[in-house]
Every structure is written in C-alpha cells, then in structure tokens.
C-alpha positions in Angstrom: 7.1 19.8 -2.4 8.1 20.3 1.4 7.7 16.4 2.5 8.4 13.2 0.8 7.6 10.0 1.8 10.3 7.3 0.6 9.6 3.7 0.8 9.6 0.4 -0.8 10.6 -3.3 -0.8 11.8 -5.0 2.4 15.3 -6.6 2.6 14.2 -9.5 1.8 12.1 -9.4 -1.2 15.3 -8.4 -3.0 16.5 -11.3 -1.9 19.1 -9.0 0.7 19.9 -11.1 3.7 22.4 -8.9 5.0 23.9 -4.7 4.9 27.2 -6.3 2.8 24.5 -7.5 0.2 26.4 -5.9 -3.9 23.0 -4.2 -4.6 22.5 -1.8 -1.5 25.3 0.7 -2.6 23.7 1.0 -6.2 20.2 1.2 -4.7 21.2 4.0 -1.9 22.6 5.8 -5.2 19.6 5.7 -7.2 17.9 7.1 -4.1 20.4 10.0 -3.9 20.0 10.7 -7.1 16.3 11.0 -7.1 16.7 13.0 -3.9 19.5 15.9 -4.8 16.9 17.3 -7.4 14.0 17.2 -5.2 16.3 18.8 -1.9 17.6 21.5 -4.2 14.0 22.6 -5.4 13.0 22.8 -1.4 12.2 19.3 -0.3 13.0 20.1 3.7 11.1 16.5 5.3 11.8 13.0 4.3 9.8 10.5 5.7 9.9 7.2 6.3 8.3 4.3 7.5 11.3 2.5 8.8 11.0 -1.0 7.3 14.6 -3.3 7.0 14.5 -2.2 3.7 14.6 0.3 0.9 12.9 3.1 4.5 16.3 2.8 6.1 18.8 3.0 3.6 16.7 5.5 2.3 17.0 6.8 6.2 21.0 6.2 5.2 21.2 8.4 2.6 19.2 11.8 4.0 21.8 11.4 7.3 24.3 11.8 4.4 23.5 14.2 2.1 22.3 16.4 5.7 26.0 16.9 5.6 25.5 18.8 2.6 22.1 20.5 2.8 21.7 21.0 6.9 18.1 22.2 6.2 17.1 18.6 5.4 15.2 17.0 8.2 14.3 13.3 8.7 11.6 11.3 10.2 10.5 8.0 11.1 6.7 7.4 11.8 6.8 3.7 12.4 3.3 2.0 12.9 3.4 0.1 16.2 5.6 0.1 19.6 9.4 -1.7 19.0 9.0 -2.9 15.4 12.6 -4.5 15.7 11.9 -6.3 18.9 11.5 -9.5 17.1 14.5 -9.3 14.7 18.0 -10.2 14.6 20.5 -8.4 17.1 23.1 -6.8 14.3 19.3 -5.7 12.5 18.6 -4.7 16.1 21.5 -2.5 16.6 21.6 -0.9 12.2 18.4 0.3 13.4 19.3 1.6 16.5 21.5 3.5 15.0 19.9 4.6 12.7 17.0 6.4 15.0 20.1 8.4 16.3 20.4 10.7 13.1 16.5 11.3 13.0 15.3 14.5 13.2 11.3 13.4 14.8 10.4 9.8 15.5 7.0 8.6 16.5 4.7 5.4 16.7 1.5 5.5 15.4 0.2 2.9 18.2 1.3 2.8 21.4 1.3 -1.0 21.9 3.1 -3.8 20.2 1.9 -5.0 16.6 -1.3 -5.8 17.7 -2.9 -6.0 13.4 -2.5 -4.5 10.3 -4.9 -2.0 11.4 -1.6 -0.5 12.8 -0.1 -0.4 8.9 -3.1 1.1 7.6 -2.9 3.5 9.8 0.3 5.0 9.9 0.3 5.0 5.9 -2.6 6.6 6.3 -0.5 8.7 8.4 3.0 8.8 6.0 0.4 10.2 3.3 -1.1 12.9 5.3 2.2 14.0 6.2 4.1 14.2 2.8 3.3 15.8 -0.5 4.2 13.3 -2.5 6.1 9.7 -2.4 9.5 8.1 -3.9 8.6 4.8 -3.9 11.0 1.8 -5.0 9.1 -0.5 -6.8 8.9 -2.5 -9.7 5.5 -3.8 -11.0 6.8 -6.0 -13.7 9.0 -7.8 -10.4 5.8 -9.2 -9.5 3.3 -8.4 -6.5 5.2 -7.5 -2.7 4.7 -5.4 0.2 5.0 -1.8 -1.8 1.7 -2.3 -3.9 -0.6 -0.8 -0.7 1.1 2.5 -0.7 2.1 2.5 -4.3 -2.3 2.0 -5.0 -3.2 4.9 -2.1 -0.5 7.6 -3.3 -1.5 6.7 -6.9 -4.8 7.3 -5.7 -4.2 10.7 -3.9 -1.6 11.6 -6.9 -5.4 10.9 -9.3 -7.0 13.1 -6.8 -5.1 15.8 -5.7 -1.9 16.0 -7.3 -0.4 14.3 -5.3 4.2 14.1 -6.2 4.3 10.3 -7.4 8.5 9.6 -8.4 9.1 5.9 -8.6 12.5 3.8 -9.1 12.5 0.3 -10.4 15.0 -2.3 -10.6 16.0 -1.1 -14.2 17.0 1.8 -12.9 19.6 0.4 -10.1 20.6 -1.8 -12.8 21.2 0.7 -15.2 23.5 2.4 -11.7 25.5 -0.4 -11.3 26.4 -1.4 -15.2 27.9 2.5 -15.4 29.7 1.6 -12.2 31.0 -1.2 -13.7 31.5 0.1 -17.0 33.5 3.1 -15.5 35.8 0.9 -13.3 36.9 -0.4 -16.8 37.4 2.4 -19.0 
C-alpha cells in the first residue's frame, strides 16, 4: 500500500471543542500506532480531507513522523475553497500551521461551499487516490459524519480489496488506560 486515506470523527462529534482536550493525545497515539507499521511496510502518502478533528490530528502525527521517516508525504484534499474561513481564529491558525507541513494541498471545487456535491466529489477523489483507509469510527457510539465514507470505503473493500483499517473508541481507551496504569506503577 502506497497511499492511505486517514479520516474519522470531526472534533465536535467527540465533544472536543479545543486543542487542550485530554483525549487528543490518546487519539494521536492510536493513529501513530496504526501508521508506523504501514510506513515501515512501504506507505508513502497519507491523505486527509483536512476536516477539524481526526483528519488534522492525523496530519500532526504524520508531520512528526516525517522526522523519522523522511520519505513519508502528507496531502490534504479539501472539498472547497477556504474551508476554515468560518472557524474561530484559534482553529484557523491551527489549520494554517498544519498546512505548512503538508507536501500537497488540493481543492476539489475552486469556489466556497456550495453544497453537498462538493463533499461527495472530494470523497470520490480521496477514495480514488488511496489504496486503503484508516478510519476512526465506532458503530456502537451511534452514527456520525464518518459513516458516509465508511460505507463507500467498505463497498470498495468488498469490490476490489481496498484496505480497510479501523480505530475504535475502545482502542483509544485502551491506550489511555495503559498510560494511566504506567504512571502509577
């Protein structure tokens, strides 16, 4: 596998409203734990849609991993022009900082948000440009925005063997529990 789409929940779907939330480091560790073996097995590109949440935390992880794996590249393929423009200033600055570490940035539609068709076109492109998906999604937690890409990626998995890798809330909780146990031992 040469290219991997990484996506999942938006921050608000996890009740995360700022970058200081105590759960973010555990999500990033779960992402890193899944990415490292793939990188060591030949992964060259990590692609995200750049949504505020798992996508951008994955970008942070990849930017950090590029120090150990300089061949690794990072891409954001956004659905429309200036997706961050309605975000609060703090989130805009965070997004723009991440963009500095991206190797390729593309926009599917060269105009501001105009409809769900832009998101569908972006997802089509993300699925075409990747050999597999790393998805943070937990069916037991109820439906949320990642369900749409999950359905499409799973269909592609069944049709042509598209690689399908998941992270669940339980995976993240296990990391948090292990770290907590390690602190007290």
